[in-house]
C-alpha positions as CSV (number, residue, x, y, z in Angstrom):
1,M,136.6,93.2,167.4
2,V,138.4,95.5,165.1
3,C,136.0,94.9,162.0
4,F,132.8,95.4,163.9
5,C,133.8,98.0,166.6
6,L,137.0,99.9,166.0
7,L,136.8,100.3,162.3
8,P,133.3,101.8,162.1
9,I,134.4,104.3,164.8
10,I,137.3,105.4,162.9
11,M,135.5,105.6,159.6
12,S,132.6,107.5,160.9
13,T,134.9,110.0,162.6
14,Y,136.9,110.3,159.3
15,F,133.6,110.9,157.4
16,S,132.4,113.4,159.8
17,F,135.2,115.6,159.1
18,T,134.7,115.4,155.2
19,D,132.1,116.2,152.6
20,Y,131.8,112.7,151.3
21,D,129.9,111.5,148.3
22,I,130.1,107.9,146.9
23,M,130.8,109.3,143.3
24,T,133.5,111.9,144.3
25,K,136.6,112.2,146.4
26,A,136.0,113.1,150.1
27,D,136.8,116.8,150.7
28,F,138.1,117.7,154.1
29,V,135.7,120.4,155.7
30,G,136.9,120.2,159.4
31,L,134.2,121.0,161.9
32,G,132.0,122.4,159.2
33,N,129.6,119.5,159.4
34,C,129.2,119.9,163.2
35,K,128.6,123.7,162.6
36,K,125.8,122.9,160.2
37,V,124.2,120.3,162.5
38,F,124.3,122.4,165.5
39,S,122.8,125.4,163.7
40,D,119.9,123.4,162.4
41,Q,116.7,124.4,164.3
42,Y,115.4,120.8,164.0
43,V,118.4,119.3,165.7
44,L,118.2,122.0,168.5
45,D,114.6,121.2,168.9
46,A,115.3,117.4,169.1
47,L,118.1,118.0,171.7
48,K,115.8,120.1,173.8
49,N,113.0,117.6,173.6
50,T,115.3,114.8,174.6
51,F,116.7,116.8,177.5
52,V,113.3,117.5,178.8
53,Y,112.1,113.9,178.4
54,V,115.3,112.6,180.2
55,I,114.9,115.3,183.1
56,I,111.1,114.3,183.6
57,T,111.2,110.5,183.0
58,V,114.4,109.4,184.7
59,P,113.5,110.6,188.2
60,I,110.0,109.3,187.9
61,Q,111.0,105.8,186.8
62,T,113.7,105.7,189.3
63,F,111.3,106.6,192.1
64,L,108.7,104.2,191.0
65,A,111.2,101.4,190.7
66,L,112.5,102.1,194.4
67,V,108.9,102.1,195.6
68,L,108.2,98.8,193.8
69,A,111.4,97.2,195.1
70,A,110.7,98.2,198.6
71,F,107.1,96.9,198.3
72,L,108.3,93.6,196.8
73,A,111.0,93.2,199.4
74,D,108.6,93.8,202.2
75,R,106.1,91.2,200.7
76,M,108.9,88.6,200.1
77,Q,110.1,89.2,203.7
78,N,106.5,88.3,205.0
79,I,106.1,85.3,202.7
80,V,109.6,84.0,203.5
81,G,109.2,84.7,207.2
82,N,106.1,82.5,207.4
83,F,107.9,79.5,206.1
84,L,110.9,79.8,208.4
């Protein structure tokens, strides 16, 4: 558990706060990496696209799943009701 879950979380958190290169020592940069990421236009576009996709697809999929479940429940009620 520690090797495959906890250690990667700790190491990725540590590396996110540093300017790390395999050949050199890690330099602490604080939130500079986060500032770089969230000022990049490609990242902002990707976040916007993800948000729009989720807002559109989740309600549609949930509605269709509920309609299908209600239809199947009604059909199963009719099939099981005929045997009883």
